[in-house]
C-alpha positions in Angstrom: -5.4 -0.4 20.7 -8.7 -0.9 19.1 -8.3 -4.3 16.3 -10.7 -2.4 12.9 -7.8 0.2 13.4 -5.3 -1.8 12.9 -7.2 -3.7 10.7 -7.8 -0.7 8.5 -4.4 0.2 8.4 -3.2 -3.3 7.6 -5.5 -3.7 4.3 -4.1 0.0 3.1 -2.2 0.1 0.4 0.9 1.4 1.5 2.5 -2.1 0.8 3.7 -1.9 5.1 2.4 -2.9 7.7 2.1 -2.6 11.6 4.9 -4.6 12.9 3.9 -6.2 17.0 6.4 -7.5 19.2 4.7 -10.2 19.7 4.9 -13.4 17.4 1.4 -14.0 18.9 -0.3 -10.3 17.3 1.9 -11.0 14.4 0.5 -14.4 13.8 -3.6 -12.9 14.3 -2.5 -9.9 11.4 -1.6 -11.8 9.4 2.4 -9.6 9.1 4.7 -10.6 7.2 8.0 -9.9 6.1 8.4 -7.0 8.7 10.3 -4.3 8.7 9.5 -1.4 10.8 7.6 -1.3 14.8 4.4 0.1 14.9 5.6 2.8 12.8 3.8 3.4 8.6 7.4 4.6 7.3 6.5 6.8 3.8 3.3 8.2 4.4 1.9 11.6 5.4 0.6 9.2 8.6 2.4 6.7 11.3 0.3 5.1 13.7 1.1 7.4 16.8 -0.7 10.3 15.0 -3.6 8.4 13.9 -4.5 7.6 17.4 -4.7 11.1 18.1 -6.4 11.7 16.1 -8.5 8.4 16.6 -9.0 9.5 20.5 -9.2 13.6 19.7 -11.9 12.4 17.9 -12.5 10.1 20.9 -13.5 13.2 22.9 -16.2 15.5 21.1 -17.8 12.3 20.3 -18.1 11.2 23.6 -19.5 15.2 25.1 -21.9 14.8 22.4 -20.7 17.9 20.7 -23.3 20.5 18.6 -21.7 20.0 14.8 -20.5 18.7 11.7 -16.9 16.8 11.4 -14.3 18.1 8.4 -10.6 17.9 7.4 -9.0 20.1 5.0 -5.7 19.2 2.9 -7.7 15.5 2.5 -5.0 13.8 0.0 -6.0 10.6 -0.6 -8.2 10.0 2.1 -5.7 8.4 4.6 -7.0 10.5 8.4 -10.4 10.6 6.2 -10.5 6.7 7.4 -9.3 7.0 9.9 -12.2 9.8 11.4 -15.1 7.4 9.1 -13.6 4.6 10.8 -14.3 7.2 14.1 -17.9 8.0 13.6 -18.6 4.3 13.2 -17.9 3.0 16.0 -19.6 5.6 17.7 -22.8 5.4 15.7 -22.3 9.1 14.5 -24.3 10.6 12.9 -21.8 13.8 12.2 -21.1 13.8 8.4 -17.6 14.4 6.9 -16.3 16.8 4.6 -12.8 16.9 3.2 -11.3 19.5 1.2 -8.9 19.4 -1.2 -7.6 21.2 -4.7 -6.7 18.2 -5.8 -4.0 20.3 -8.0 -1.2 19.6 -5.6 0.6 22.1 -2.7 0.2 25.9 -3.9 2.9 28.7 -4.1 4.4 28.6 -1.3 6.5 32.1 0.6 8.8 32.8 2.3 7.5 32.1 5.3 7.5 28.5 4.9 11.2 28.5 5.0 13.8 26.5 3.2 12.4 22.9 1.9 13.2 22.1 -1.7 10.9 18.7 -1.1 7.5 19.9 -0.9 7.0 22.6 -3.8 3.8 23.7 -5.9 1.6 20.8 -7.2 3.5 18.1 -4.4 0.7 16.1 -3.5 -1.2 16.3 -6.5 -3.5 13.1 -6.3 -7.0 12.8 -8.2 -10.4 13.0 -6.5 -11.2 9.0 -8.0 -7.9 7.8 -5.4 -9.3 9.0 -2.6 -13.3 7.7 -3.6 -11.5 4.2 -4.3 -9.4 3.9 -1.0 -13.7 4.5 0.9 -14.2 2.6 -1.9 -12.2 -0.5 -1.1 -12.9 -0.5 2.7 -16.2 -0.5 2.5 -17.2 3.1 3.9 -18.8 6.2 2.9 -17.7 8.4 1.2 -17.5 12.1 2.9 -18.8 15.0 1.1 -16.0 16.2 -1.1 -14.9 19.7 -1.8 -12.9 20.1 -4.9 -11.1 23.7 -5.5 -8.8 25.6 -3.6 -9.6 26.8 0.3 -9.9 30.1 -0.8 -12.7 29.6 -3.3 -14.0 26.7 -1.6 -13.8 26.9 2.8 -16.0 30.9 2.4 -19.5 28.9 1.2 -18.7 25.4 2.0 -17.8 24.5 5.4 -20.8 23.6 7.5 -22.6 25.8 9.6 -20.7 24.3 13.4 -18.1 22.3 13.2 -17.0 19.6 16.7 -14.0 17.9 15.1 -11.1 19.6 12.3 -7.9 18.3 11.2 -6.0 21.1 9.4 -3.3 19.3 6.6 -2.3 22.1 4.3 1.6 22.5 5.1 1.8 26.0 3.9 1.3 29.4 5.9 -1.4 31.0 3.3 -3.2 27.0 3.7 -3.3 27.7 7.0 -4.5 30.6 7.1 -7.0 30.3 5.3 -8.1 26.9 7.5 -8.4 28.8 10.5 -9.6 32.2 8.8 -12.6 29.7 8.3 -12.9 27.2 10.1 -13.0 29.4 14.3 -15.6 31.2 14.3 -17.7 28.0 13.1 -16.3 25.8 15.5 -18.3 24.8 18.5 -17.4 25.7 22.7 -15.0 22.7 23.2 -14.5 22.2 20.0 -11.0 20.4 18.4 -8.6 20.6 16.2 -5.7 19.1 15.1 -3.1 20.7 12.9 -1.0 18.3 10.9 3.0 19.4 10.6 3.9 21.8 13.5 6.4 21.7 15.5 7.4 24.4 17.9 10.9 23.5 18.7 11.3 24.5 22.0 8.7 21.5 23.1 9.8 18.9 21.1 12.4 19.7 17.9 10.7 16.5 15.1 9.9 17.1 11.7 10.5 20.9 11.5 10.0 21.1 7.6 6.6 22.8 7.0 7.6 26.0 9.5 4.6 27.8 8.2 2.3 26.3 9.8 3.6 27.4 13.2 4.0 30.4 11.5 0.3 30.8 10.7 -1.0 29.8 14.3 1.5 32.7 16.1 -0.3 34.7 13.9 -3.6 33.9 14.3 -4.0 33.2 18.0 -2.0 36.7 19.0 -5.1 37.6 19.7 -6.9 34.5 20.9 -7.8 32.7 23.9 -6.7 29.8 23.1 -3.9 28.2 23.3 -1.9 25.5 20.5 -0.8 22.3 22.4 1.9 20.0 20.5 1.0 16.4 20.7 3.8 13.2 20.9 3.2 11.4 17.3 6.3 9.8 17.0 9.2 11.2 13.5 6.7 13.5 12.4 5.0 16.4 14.2 1.5 17.5 15.4 -0.9 19.7 17.6 -4.2 20.4 18.7 -5.7 23.0 20.7 -9.7 22.7 22.2 -12.4 26.5 21.9 -12.6 27.6 24.7 -16.0 29.0 25.7 -16.7 32.8 25.0 -16.9 34.8 28.1 -20.1 37.8 29.1 -18.2 40.6 30.9 -21.3 41.8 32.7 -21.1 46.0 33.9 
């Protein structure tokens, strides 16, 4: 694990730290009053999910794929910070665009299951919260697009995208995200989908059932396959945009 990644998480205002079994490492990173090992509890992000994003973006950058980087559903910027740090580690000139209503979640439908914790308006933060997190880390603030996906994505997404993180939580948001992002993906582009749980593969954190339902419906006539990722007690998946084959007659 890269040390900048650990330092960044330990500097975030979570009140939590990454805990190592090695006392030497704990002393090195000034971790005190350890309660958890290798987890960021009670946040939308844990270390395993973060490393998945870092490594998949790493792959895109090493392949030098064309296109910018986007996050749809950025909340207060935890994932965007990881993306920004990864871009910096490659001295990448790719632009980072983030999208959020900053009004919390939209209205959910029957396709989203019976979850009563995440409802309309939940996870509301201000644009300033995200900006302050970037300023605290001394990182370049991304291009921020405020508004509902249905109002921003069609006109404000980059023309070409090499990496995307979709974190819309509900069926409608993931569907809108896929419809807008997919046509702009370069060949080989990677898209990470947060909260995607396939109980037949790995039945953990299956609280936002609309995410998988949206993906199932969208990819029914697409060549790509959504792949489940291991990420501790949470859920996550990804797909890679395939080559376009022409049939010669």
